[in-house]
C-alpha positions as CSV (number, residue, x, y, z in Angstrom):
1,M,3.8,1.7,2.2
2,E,6.0,2.3,5.2
3,V,3.4,1.0,7.7
4,S,2.5,-2.1,5.7
5,E,6.1,-3.0,5.1
6,A,6.9,-2.6,8.8
7,V,4.0,-4.8,9.8
8,L,4.9,-7.5,7.2
9,S,8.6,-7.3,8.3
10,S,7.6,-7.9,11.9
11,G,5.4,-11.0,11.3
12,G,2.1,-9.1,11.5
13,E,2.8,-7.1,14.7
14,G,1.2,-3.7,15.0
15,A,-1.4,-4.2,12.2
16,E,-3.7,-1.7,13.8
17,R,-1.3,1.1,12.7
18,I,-3.0,1.0,9.3
19,D,-6.4,2.0,10.6
20,D,-5.9,5.8,10.4
21,L,-4.3,5.7,7.0
22,V,-7.0,3.9,5.0
23,V,-10.7,3.6,5.0
24,P,-12.1,0.7,7.2
25,E,-12.7,-1.6,4.2
26,I,-9.1,-1.4,3.1
27,A,-7.8,-1.7,6.6
28,E,-9.7,-5.0,7.1
29,R,-8.4,-6.3,3.8
30,E,-4.8,-5.3,4.7
31,K,-5.0,-6.8,8.2
32,A,-6.4,-10.1,6.8
33,S,-3.4,-10.1,4.4
34,Y,-1.0,-9.4,7.2
35,A,-2.5,-12.3,9.3
36,A,-2.3,-14.7,6.4
37,S,1.3,-13.8,5.7
38,A,2.2,-14.3,9.4
39,A,0.3,-17.6,9.6
40,D,2.2,-18.9,6.6
41,G,5.5,-17.8,8.1
42,R,6.2,-15.2,5.4
43,T,8.2,-12.1,6.1
44,L,9.1,-9.1,4.0
45,T,12.7,-7.8,3.6
46,G,13.8,-4.6,2.1
47,R,11.8,-1.5,1.3
48,S,9.9,-0.2,-1.7
49,S,10.2,3.4,-2.8
50,I,8.2,5.8,-5.0
51,S,10.1,6.5,-8.1
52,A,7.4,8.9,-9.6
53,A,4.1,10.4,-8.7
54,T,1.7,12.4,-10.9
55,L,-1.4,14.3,-9.8
56,Q,-4.4,12.9,-11.8
57,Y,-7.3,14.6,-10.0
58,F,-8.1,17.2,-7.4
59,E,-11.5,18.1,-6.1
60,P,-11.3,20.2,-2.9
61,H,-15.0,20.2,-2.3
62,A,-15.5,16.4,-2.3
63,S,-17.6,15.0,0.6
64,A,-16.1,12.7,3.3
65,N,-14.4,9.6,2.0
66,E,-15.0,10.6,-1.6
67,P,-11.8,11.2,-3.6
68,V,-10.3,14.6,-3.0
69,V,-7.0,13.7,-4.7
70,K,-6.1,10.9,-7.1
71,I,-2.5,10.3,-8.1
72,Y,-0.6,7.9,-10.3
73,V,2.3,6.4,-8.4
74,C,5.2,4.3,-9.6
75,V,6.4,2.0,-6.8
76,D,9.8,0.5,-7.1
77,F,9.8,-3.0,-5.5
78,S,13.3,-4.0,-6.7
79,D,14.7,-4.0,-3.2
80,V,11.8,-6.0,-1.7
81,D,11.8,-9.7,-1.2
82,V,9.3,-12.0,0.5
83,L,10.6,-15.0,2.3
84,D,8.9,-18.2,3.4
85,Q,9.3,-19.7,6.9
86,D,12.6,-21.3,5.8
87,G,14.1,-18.0,4.5
88,N,13.7,-18.8,0.8
89,S,12.4,-16.1,-1.6
90,I,8.9,-16.7,-2.9
91,V,8.9,-13.7,-5.3
92,S,8.4,-14.7,-8.9
93,A,11.3,-14.0,-11.2
94,S,8.8,-12.4,-13.5
95,R,7.7,-9.7,-11.0
96,P,8.4,-6.4,-12.6
97,P,10.7,-4.1,-10.5
98,R,8.3,-1.2,-10.8
99,I,4.5,-1.3,-10.6
100,P,2.1,1.6,-11.3
101,F,-0.8,2.3,-9.0
102,E,-3.7,4.8,-8.9
103,V,-4.2,5.9,-5.4
104,S,-7.2,7.9,-4.2
105,F,-7.3,10.0,-1.0
106,G,-10.5,11.0,0.8
107,R,-10.9,13.6,3.6
108,D,-11.7,12.7,7.2
109,I,-11.3,15.7,9.5
110,T,-11.9,13.5,12.6
111,L,-8.4,12.0,12.2
112,D,-5.0,13.4,13.0
113,I,-4.1,12.8,9.3
114,P,-6.9,14.5,7.4
115,L,-6.4,12.5,4.2
116,R,-6.6,8.7,4.0
117,I,-6.5,6.2,1.2
118,V,-10.0,5.3,-0.1
119,A,-8.7,3.3,-3.1
120,N,-5.4,1.8,-4.1
121,D,-5.4,-0.1,-7.4
122,V,-2.7,-1.4,-9.8
123,W,-2.9,0.9,-12.8
124,A,-2.9,-0.8,-16.2
125,G,-2.3,2.3,-18.2
126,A,1.0,3.4,-19.7
127,G,3.3,6.2,-18.8
128,V,3.3,6.0,-15.0
129,C,6.6,4.1,-14.5
């Protein structure tokens, strides 16, 4: 979250910082999103925070890039705004302040950070936030 928010706050600069934190498929999707935001003149202000996290799954013997750990995370976006090129907020008034996610981490021992995100999906279940 910290890297994505820093990239979005800076107009897309430093997008490659995401590469070691997520699998290549997610990195490409994130970088395309950063580029689209920058091209539209959108910037992010504020910072999100994790208000809760719960371990869902742990498999220490999973193979490379298979989920080793899955967690439910409640992300608080109440301090985050997205501005258009004129500085006007484009966040919907109906956006909930907290959104639950299911995040899966896989192992890659070739990286300085041995776990990286292999999936990050909004969680539709209850009880996370």
